[in-house]
C-alpha positions in Angstrom: -190.6 -176.0 99.5 -190.2 -172.2 100.0 -193.4 -170.3 100.3 -194.2 -166.6 100.5 -197.6 -165.7 102.0 -198.7 -162.5 100.4 -197.7 -161.2 97.0 -197.6 -157.4 97.5 -194.8 -154.9 97.5 -192.7 -156.7 100.2 -192.6 -160.1 98.5 -192.1 -158.6 95.0 -189.2 -156.4 96.4 -187.5 -159.4 98.1 -187.6 -161.7 95.0 -184.7 -159.9 93.1 -182.4 -160.6 96.1 -183.0 -164.4 96.1 -180.1 -166.5 94.9 -181.5 -169.9 95.8 -182.2 -172.1 92.8 -185.2 -173.7 94.5 -188.6 -172.9 93.0 -190.3 -170.1 94.9 -194.0 -170.4 95.6 -196.4 -167.6 96.5 -199.9 -167.5 97.9 -202.4 -164.6 97.8 -206.2 -164.6 97.6 -206.5 -162.9 94.2 -205.4 -165.7 91.8 -203.9 -164.5 88.5 -203.1 -166.2 85.3 -199.9 -168.2 84.8 -198.1 -165.4 82.8 -198.4 -163.1 85.7 -196.4 -165.4 88.0 -193.9 -166.3 85.2 -192.8 -162.7 85.0 -191.7 -162.9 88.6 -190.3 -166.5 88.2 -192.5 -167.9 90.9 -195.4 -170.4 91.0 -198.7 -170.1 92.7 -199.4 -172.5 95.7 -202.9 -173.0 97.0 -203.7 -174.0 100.6 -203.5 -177.7 99.6 -199.8 -177.3 99.1 -199.0 -175.4 102.3 -198.0 -178.6 104.2 -195.1 -179.1 101.8 -193.5 -175.8 102.8 -190.4 -176.0 105.1 -189.7 -172.3 105.0 -192.5 -169.7 105.0 -192.1 -166.0 104.6 -195.2 -164.3 106.1 -195.2 -161.1 104.1 -198.6 -159.8 105.2 -199.6 -156.6 106.9 -200.0 -157.1 110.7 -203.8 -156.5 110.4 -204.1 -159.6 108.1 -202.3 -162.1 110.4 -205.4 -163.1 112.4 -207.6 -163.7 109.3 -204.8 -165.7 107.6 -204.2 -168.1 110.5 -207.9 -168.4 111.2 -208.6 -169.5 107.7 -205.4 -171.2 106.6 -203.3 -172.0 109.7 -204.6 -175.6 109.8 -202.8 -176.3 106.4 -199.3 -175.3 107.6 -196.9 -178.0 108.6 -196.1 -177.9 112.3 -192.4 -178.2 111.7 -192.3 -175.3 109.2 -190.1 -172.3 109.9 -192.1 -169.1 109.7 -190.3 -165.9 109.0 -192.7 -163.2 110.1 -192.0 -159.9 108.6 -194.7 -157.3 109.6 -193.0 -154.6 111.6 -195.9 -153.8 113.8 -196.5 -157.3 115.3 -194.1 -159.1 117.7 -193.0 -162.7 117.8 -195.1 -163.8 120.9 -198.3 -162.7 119.2 -197.5 -164.6 116.1 -196.7 -167.7 118.1 -200.2 -167.5 119.6 -201.6 -167.9 116.1 -199.5 -170.9 115.1 -199.9 -174.6 116.0 -196.3 -175.2 117.0 -194.4 -173.9 114.0 -191.1 -172.1 114.7 -191.6 -168.4 114.4 -188.5 -166.3 113.4 -188.8 -162.5 113.3 -187.3 -161.2 110.1 -187.8 -157.5 109.8 -186.9 -155.1 107.1 -185.4 -151.7 107.9 -186.7 -149.2 105.4 -189.2 -149.1 102.5 -189.5 -152.4 100.6 -189.7 -151.0 97.1 -186.8 -148.7 97.8 -184.6 -151.8 98.3 -185.1 -152.7 94.6 -184.3 -149.2 93.4 -181.1 -149.1 95.5 -180.3 -152.8 94.9 -179.5 -153.4 98.5 -181.6 -154.2 101.6 -181.2 -154.8 105.3 -183.0 -157.6 107.2 -182.8 -158.0 111.0 -183.1 -161.3 112.8 -182.8 -161.8 116.6 -179.5 -163.3 117.8 -181.2 -166.4 119.2 -181.9 -167.7 115.7 -178.4 -168.4 114.5 -179.2 -171.3 112.3 -182.1 -169.5 110.6 -179.9 -166.5 110.1 -177.2 -168.6 108.3 -180.0 -170.1 106.1 -181.2 -166.7 105.2 -177.7 -165.6 104.3 -177.4 -168.5 101.9 -180.9 -167.9 100.5 -180.4 -164.2 99.7 -177.6 -162.6 97.7 -174.9 -160.5 99.2 -176.9 -157.4 98.3 -179.2 -158.3 101.1 -177.5 -157.6 104.4 -178.5 -159.8 107.3 -177.8 -158.6 110.8 -178.8 -159.5 114.3 -181.0 -157.3 116.4 -184.3 -157.0 118.3 -187.6 -156.6 116.4 -188.7 -153.9 118.9 -185.7 -151.8 117.8 -186.7 -152.3 114.1 -190.2 -151.1 114.9 -188.7 -148.1 116.8 -186.3 -147.0 114.0 -188.9 -147.5 111.3 -191.4 -145.4 113.3 -189.0 -142.6 113.9 -187.7 -142.5 110.3 -191.1 -142.7 108.8 -192.5 -140.0 111.0 -189.5 -137.7 110.4 -189.8 -138.3 106.6 -193.5 -137.4 106.6 -193.0 -134.3 108.7 -190.3 -133.2 106.4 -192.3 -133.9 103.2 -195.4 -132.0 104.6 -193.3 -129.1 105.7 -191.4 -128.8 102.4 -194.7 -129.0 100.4 -196.3 -126.4 102.5 -193.4 -124.0 102.3 -192.9 -124.4 98.5 -196.7 -124.0 97.9 -196.4 -120.7 99.7 -193.6 -119.6 97.4 -195.8 -120.4 94.4 -194.1 -123.4 92.9 -196.2 -125.8 90.9 -197.1 -129.3 92.2 -195.0 -131.2 89.7 -191.8 -129.3 90.6 -192.5 -129.8 94.3 -193.1 -133.5 94.0 -190.0 -134.0 91.8 -188.0 -132.0 94.4 -189.2 -134.3 97.2 -188.7 -137.5 95.2 -185.3 -136.7 93.6 -183.6 -133.8 95.3 -184.5 -134.5 99.0 -183.9 -138.3 98.7 -180.7 -137.8 96.7 -179.3 -135.2 99.1 -180.0 -137.4 102.1 -178.4 -140.4 100.4 -175.3 -138.3 99.5 -175.1 -137.0 103.1 -175.1 -140.5 104.5 -172.4 -141.6 102.2 -170.4 -138.4 102.5 -170.8 -137.7 98.8 -172.3 -134.2 98.8 -171.5 -131.9 95.9 -170.1 -128.4 96.4 -173.5 -126.8 96.7 -174.6 -129.3 99.3 -171.3 -129.1 101.3 -171.6 -125.3 101.5 -175.2 -125.5 102.8 -174.1 -128.2 105.3 -171.3 -125.9 106.6 -173.9 -123.1 107.1 -176.2 -125.5 109.0 -173.3 -126.7 111.2 -172.3 -123.1 112.0 -176.0 -122.2 112.9 -176.1 -125.3 115.1 -172.8 -124.3 116.9 -174.1 -120.8 117.4 -177.3 -122.1 118.9 -175.4 -124.4 121.2 -173.2 -121.5 122.4 -176.2 -119.4 123.2 -177.4 -122.0 125.6 
């Protein structure tokens, strides 16, 4: 039995990438009606079913781990494999919550819901968990890339990227407000223009306008470097 603990954005973003034909079960505290789960093609599992789960995706925020294991840890099978996914908590701390279950860091680089929009995702698993990595590769479709790496590095890159993105968004909003643009234009520019330009830059697919601006930026950078 495959069980997802937590049914928020992360779980719902991962579901479209699953290619396994096994029934997927989910648990969260706010029980909904059957039609709600049917639209995601999953079934609800209460604590009385936890012991049947061989693979558990712990898709909770780091702040919820302690409460979950305190209240429900006793129901988990000791031989279950737990894929813990919260970026801000490390493997050793999760192990301290469990009763002998195997804990496997499985961390997402990037925003969960953006994976669905882009129809591709990236999950990182430490090199030591070779068998679990192979299982994950068979569980998810080819649109979900699985690579080896350290969870501390995932935390670092997510922190840096998130901070830079927020600083950029705040700076752009402030500047465009000064120029008198309305909020709707500004938000659309951030959501569509900025994200689209960055994506095009990463894939070397900038249009003529973008390429010209990039050349100007590169010349400015070269000039600044020569001055030093």
